[in-house]
N, C-alpha and C positions, 0 to 999 in steps of 0.2 A: 106511749107518746104518739104524736100525730105527724105526719109529713106536711102539715100546713105550711104554705109559703106566706110569709108576711107580705102585707100590701105595699110596704115600702122598706128600702134598705135600712139596716140598723144605724143609728146615728153614730158618729165617732166620739162625740163629746159625751163623757159619762153623765152629766146633768141632763142631757136630752135622751141618753140611751135608756135609762130606767124607766121614766114615764112611757117611752115607747114600748118597751118590753112589757110593761104592765098591761098597756091598752092592747097589744097584739097578742099576748098570751091568753088574756081573759076571752078575747074574740075566738081564738083557737079552741079553747076548752069549753065554750058555751054550749056547744052541740056535739062534743067529741063523742064517737062511738067506741064502745069497748071492742077490743079484738078477741073473738071467742076462742082462738087457738093458743092464746098467750097464757103461760104459767109464770106469773110475776105480777108485780104491782102495777096498775094502770091509773091514770088520771081519770076522774069521774066528770061526766057532764056537768056543767054549771060551777066548776071550781073557780074560785077568785082568790085574790091576794088579800091578806088583812091589812089594814091601814098602816102606814109607816110608823116609825117610833120618833118620839122627840129627842131633842139633844140630851135632856136630862135622863130619859129612859135609856138611851144608848150608853151614857155614863154609868148607870146602874148595872147594865149588862156587862160593860168592860170590868167593872169592880167584881161581879159575881164571877166571871171567867179568870180573872187574874192577869189580864194582859190588854194592851191597847190596840184597837182595831185600826187598820189601814184606812186611808180616806176613801178608797173605792168601796170597801165593805160598809163603812158608815153611810155613804150615799145610797147604797142599796137598801140599808135598813130604814133610812129615812123615807123611802118611796114605797116599800112593802115589807112586811114583817111575817114571812112564811105564808103558806096557803091555808084557807080556811076550811078546806074539805079533805078528809082523808083519801088516800088511794085504795084501790080495791084490787084483790087478786081473786079472780074467778076460777083458777086452776083449769083453764082450757075447757070449761064447761063439762069437766069430768065427773061431776057429782060431788067432789070434796066441798065442804062448806066454805063459803067466801070468808076472806080474812080482810081487815082493814089495817092500814098503816099510815103514820104521818107522812105528809108530803114534804115540802119545804119547811124547815124547822122555823118555830116562831118563839119569840121571847115574851114573857116568862114561861109560857105554856110547856115548852119542850126543854127548859133549862136542865133538868136532871137527866133527861135522855141524852142531850148534847155532852153533858159532862161525863156521863157513863160511856159514851162512844170514845171520847178521848182517853178516858182512864184504860179502856181495853186496848187501844192502840199502843199506849205506853207500855202496858203489861206484856203484850205480844212482842214488842220490840226491846223489851228488857231495859227500859228507862224509867225514872220517877219524875215527878215534878221538880224535885230538887236537881236532878240531873239536867233537865231541860234548861232551867235557869242558869245553872253553874257553867254548862258547856256551850251555851249560846245555841241550842237546838232550835230550829224554828217551831213556833206555836202553830198548831193547826186547828181549824174550825170547821165542824160538820155543816154542810149546807143542805144537803138532801141524800138520803140513803147512806151510801158509804163514799161520797164525794166530799172531800175536805179542802177548804181554802188554805194556802199557806200564808199566815199572818205577817211574819216578820222575818229578819235575818236573810233576806234574798232581795235581788234588785227589782224583781216583779212579784207579783202575788198569783202564782199559778194554782191550778186545781189538781189535786191528786185524787186517784182511786185508791182507798186504803181499807182493806179487809185483813185485819190481823197484821201479819208481817208481809202480806202480799201487797205491794205498793207499786203503782205505775203512774206516770204522768198522764193527765187526762185533757187538760187544756192550759194554754199558755197564761190565761187571765180569766177573771171572773166574768167579764162580758161574753167573751167567746164561748165559755163553758155554758153560760145560760142559753145562748142561741142554739147550741147543739143539743142540749139536754132537752129543750122545750119543743124545738121545731124539727129536729132530726133524730127523733127516736132515741135520745139519750146517747148519741154515738160519741166516741172519743174524737177530739178535734184532730184533723189531719196535719201531717207535716212536723210533728213534735220532735224537739231534740230529745235525746235520751234521758237526761238528767233535769233539765230546766234550771240548772245551777242551784238545786235545793240541796243543802248539805244535811247530812245524817240520814234523811228519809230516802234519799235517791243516790247519795254518794258519800264517802267519809268526809268527816270535817277535817279541812286542812289545818 
C-alpha cells in the first residue's frame, strides 16, 4: 500500500464516503510504485474498482452466502465490487518468481474463494454453519486478504483480522478499515477496544 494522503477528508455520510473512496483510491493507485524490499502482496499501478452491483445482484449475492448484508456493506457493493487487477508479490526482488493474488473480493468472480475462507475459519474455530445459525454467532464476510466484516449480531459492523483461530479486532467499522487499509499501508485502526462487542469471535457468547 501507499502513504498517499487524500486530497480531502473522508466524508462522514456513507452515501458520500464510498464515491469519495473510489475516486481517491484510484488516484492513489494510478501511478503507485512497488516497494522492492517487500515480501507480500502489493497493489499494482493502474488498479481500479469494478463497477458496483445492482440491487438484484446484491440479492443474489446474499442468497448465495445464506445471510442478509447490513446496509453499509450493500452501499459499498453498490459503489464498487472488488478490484479489477490482482495484487503482486515480488518477494523483495530476491529472484523468487512473482505471484499474483486477488485484491478486494468481487462477486461472482470470487464467490467460491470467499466461501472457502469462511469454511476454513469455521473449521479452525470448531463451529459449523448449523452452529452459527443455532447459536446466533455473527456471520463474517471476507473483504480483502484475511480481513473480515462482521455482518450481524453486533451493534456495529467492525472488521476483524481472521487467520484460522488467530483473531483480533482491526477496525471499528468498514469505512475506517478502508481508509487505513488503502491510505495507511493496511494498518490496524488505532484506539480499538479489546473485543468490539463481537460475541464468539472475540468473546464468549453471553
